[in-house]
C-alpha positions in Angstrom: 7.8 23.2 0.2 4.3 22.3 1.5 3.2 25.9 1.8 4.5 26.6 -1.8 2.6 23.6 -3.1 -0.6 24.6 -1.3 -0.3 28.2 -2.7 0.2 26.9 -6.2 -2.8 24.6 -6.0 -5.0 27.5 -4.7 -3.8 29.8 -7.5 -4.5 27.1 -10.1 -8.1 26.8 -9.0 -8.8 30.5 -8.5 -7.0 31.7 -11.7 -8.5 29.2 -14.2 -11.5 30.3 -16.2 -14.9 29.1 -15.0 -15.5 26.9 -18.1 -12.0 25.3 -18.0 -11.6 25.0 -14.3 -10.8 21.5 -13.1 -13.2 20.2 -10.4 -10.2 18.6 -8.6 -6.5 19.2 -8.6 -4.1 17.2 -6.3 -0.6 15.9 -6.1 1.8 14.3 -3.6 5.1 15.8 -2.4 7.2 13.0 -3.9 6.6 10.3 -6.5 9.6 8.2 -5.6 10.5 6.4 -2.3 14.0 4.9 -2.1 14.4 1.8 0.1 17.9 2.0 1.5 19.7 0.2 4.3 18.2 1.4 7.6 14.9 2.5 5.9 12.5 3.2 8.8 9.4 4.3 6.8 8.4 7.5 5.1 5.7 10.1 5.2 4.4 11.9 2.1 1.8 14.7 2.0 -1.0 14.9 -0.5 -2.2 18.4 -1.2 -5.2 19.3 -3.3 -7.9 21.8 -4.1 -11.5 21.5 -5.3 -13.6 23.7 -7.6 -16.7 23.5 -5.4 -17.9 21.7 -2.3 -17.7 18.0 -1.6 -15.8 15.4 0.4 -12.5 13.8 -0.5 -11.6 10.1 -0.4 -8.0 9.0 -1.0 -7.0 5.3 -1.7 -3.4 4.3 -1.7 -2.7 0.8 -3.1 0.4 -1.2 -3.9 1.2 -3.7 -6.7 -1.1 -6.7 -6.7 0.2 -10.3 -6.3 -0.9 -13.8 -5.5 -1.1 -14.9 -1.9 -1.5 -18.3 -0.3 -3.0 -18.4 3.2 -2.4 -21.5 5.3 -4.0 -22.7 8.5 -2.2 -24.9 11.0 -3.8 -27.6 13.1 -2.4 -29.8 15.9 -1.8 -33.3 14.6 -0.1 -35.9 16.8 1.2 -33.2 19.0 2.7 -31.1 16.2 1.4 -28.0 14.6 1.4 -28.5 10.8 -0.3 -26.8 7.8 -3.5 -28.7 7.1 -5.5 -26.3 5.0 -4.8 -23.5 2.6 -6.5 -21.1 0.2 -4.9 -19.1 -2.7 -6.0 -15.6 -3.8 -4.9 -13.4 -6.7 -5.2 -9.7 -7.1 -4.2 -8.9 -3.5 -2.6 -5.5 -3.1 0.7 -5.5 -1.2 -0.3 -2.3 0.5 -3.7 -0.6 1.0 -4.9 2.4 3.0 -7.9 4.8 2.7 -8.2 8.4 3.9 -11.4 10.4 3.9 -12.6 13.8 5.0 -15.6 12.2 6.9 -16.5 8.7 7.8 -16.8 6.7 4.6 -20.4 5.5 5.1 -21.4 9.2 5.5 -19.7 10.1 2.2 -20.3 7.2 -0.2 -23.1 4.7 -0.4 -22.1 1.0 -0.3 -22.6 0.4 -4.1 -20.2 3.3 -4.9 -17.7 1.9 -2.4 -17.9 -1.5 -4.0 -17.6 -0.1 -7.5 -14.5 2.0 -6.7 -13.0 -0.7 -4.4 -12.9 1.6 -1.4 -12.4 -0.2 1.8 -11.0 -3.6 2.7 -14.4 -5.3 2.4 -14.6 -4.2 -1.3 -11.2 -5.6 -2.4 -12.0 -8.3 -5.0 -9.6 -11.0 -3.9 -10.0 -13.7 -6.5 -9.8 -17.3 -5.1 -7.7 -19.7 -7.2 -7.0 -23.4 -7.1 -9.4 -25.9 -5.5 -12.9 -24.6 -5.1 -14.0 -24.1 -1.5 -17.2 -23.2 0.3 -17.9 -19.4 0.5 -17.9 -19.5 4.3 -14.4 -21.1 4.3 -13.1 -18.6 1.8 -14.4 -15.8 3.9 -12.4 -17.2 6.9 -9.2 -17.3 4.9 -9.8 -13.8 3.5 -10.4 -12.4 7.0 -7.2 -14.1 8.2 -5.2 -12.6 5.3 -6.5 -9.1 6.1 -5.7 -9.5 9.8 -2.2 -10.5 9.0 -1.6 -7.6 6.7 -3.0 -5.2 9.3 -0.7 -6.7 11.9 2.2 -6.1 9.5 1.1 -2.5 9.0 0.4 -3.0 5.3 -3.4 -2.7 5.4 -5.0 0.3 7.2 -7.4 -0.3 10.0 -10.4 2.0 9.2 -9.8 5.3 7.3 -7.2 7.9 7.9 -8.1 11.6 7.9 -8.2 14.1 5.0 -8.2 17.7 6.4 -9.7 20.7 4.7 -7.7 23.9 5.0 -10.5 26.3 4.4 -13.4 25.6 1.9 -11.4 24.3 -1.0 -7.9 23.2 0.0 -7.3 19.8 1.5 -4.4 17.7 2.6 -3.7 14.2 3.9 -0.5 12.8 5.7 0.2 9.4 4.3 2.4 7.2 6.5 4.4 4.4 4.8 5.9 1.6 7.0 9.4 0.3 7.1 8.5 -3.0 5.5 7.0 -1.3 2.5 7.0 -3.6 -0.6 8.7 -2.3 -3.8 6.8 -1.6 -7.0 4.4 0.9 -8.6 1.7 2.3 -6.3 -1.4 4.3 -7.2 -2.8 7.2 -5.2 -6.4 7.6 -6.2 -8.3 10.8 -5.2 -12.1 11.1 -5.4 -14.3 14.1 -4.9 -17.7 13.0 -3.7 -20.8 15.1 -3.4 -24.3 14.0 -2.4 -23.3 10.3 -2.6 -22.0 10.7 -6.2 -18.5 10.8 -7.7 -17.9 14.3 -9.0 -14.2 14.0 -10.0 -11.3 11.7 -9.8 -7.6 11.8 -10.2 -4.7 9.2 -10.0 -1.1 9.9 -9.1 1.7 7.3 -9.4 4.1 6.5 -6.6 7.2 4.4 -7.2 8.9 2.4 -4.4 12.3 1.0 -5.3 15.4 -0.3 -3.6 18.5 2.0 -3.8 22.1 1.8 -2.9 23.9 -1.4 -1.9 20.6 -3.3 -1.3 19.5 -2.6 -4.9 22.9 -3.8 -6.3 22.7 -7.0 -4.3 19.1 -7.6 -5.4 20.0 -6.9 -9.0 23.0 -9.3 -8.8 20.9 -12.1 -7.3 18.2 -11.6 -9.9 20.5 -11.6 -12.9 23.0 -14.3 -11.6 20.9 -16.5 -9.3 23.3 -19.5 -9.4 26.4 -17.5 -8.8 24.7 -15.6 -6.0 23.7 -18.9 -4.4 27.3 -20.2 -4.6 28.7 -17.0 -3.1 26.0 -17.0 -0.3 26.8 -20.6 0.6 30.6 -20.0 0.5 30.2 -16.9 2.6 28.1 -18.7 5.2 30.7 -21.5 5.3 33.5 -19.0 5.8 31.6 -17.2 8.5 31.1 -20.5 10.4 34.8 -21.5 10.0 35.9 -18.1 11.4 33.5 -18.4 14.3 34.9 -21.8 15.2 38.5 -20.7 15.4 38.5 -19.3 19.0 37.2 -22.7 20.2 39.8 -24.9 18.4 42.5 -24.4 21.0 40.2 -24.5 23.9 
């Protein structure tokens, strides 16, 4: 499959007329990831070809949502939440791949404009206004936590060139991958400038029994709550039976 896709991309670049040739052609091996019981992660491969020289940068980002970051402090011998900061526009997943170190490919203004790299993600603070230094601390804590969970990449992964024009990247997706619509953005960069860009969608969704339970809970929240409580009570009663005659 991978060899066939690579050959097809190479043919598309070489066979197209010079005037109509696309500077960048790329795609991923699958556009749908099914989250089932026992899901342990997935790997997808991005293949592409360029019509000319240049470097490649790939950004994979998940759906954005609001996040509240809390800080605990010791009060009267107990650890309790004493401070918090809220951010909107936080991607649920974010990794970057590049054919060379990012700073050798793209200047800082370009990285900021294209939101390449964790430092350039525009987390928007919401709620009570806080000093910039304090927001920076909460932002750094959020990034560290997402990296610990494997949802934010540490540094940039590698894009490999297969010859002068073909390239590939192996994208690893963790077991705790959030569901939703992802974007895979591919940039061709030459002499510090963006030459071409392309975006491919990636859909992550629950499937099988997990999806049925999630859909039932979403559509019939009250009934699901009643069933869950009744099931927990029944499980507790069954677990207590062996001890009643003791």
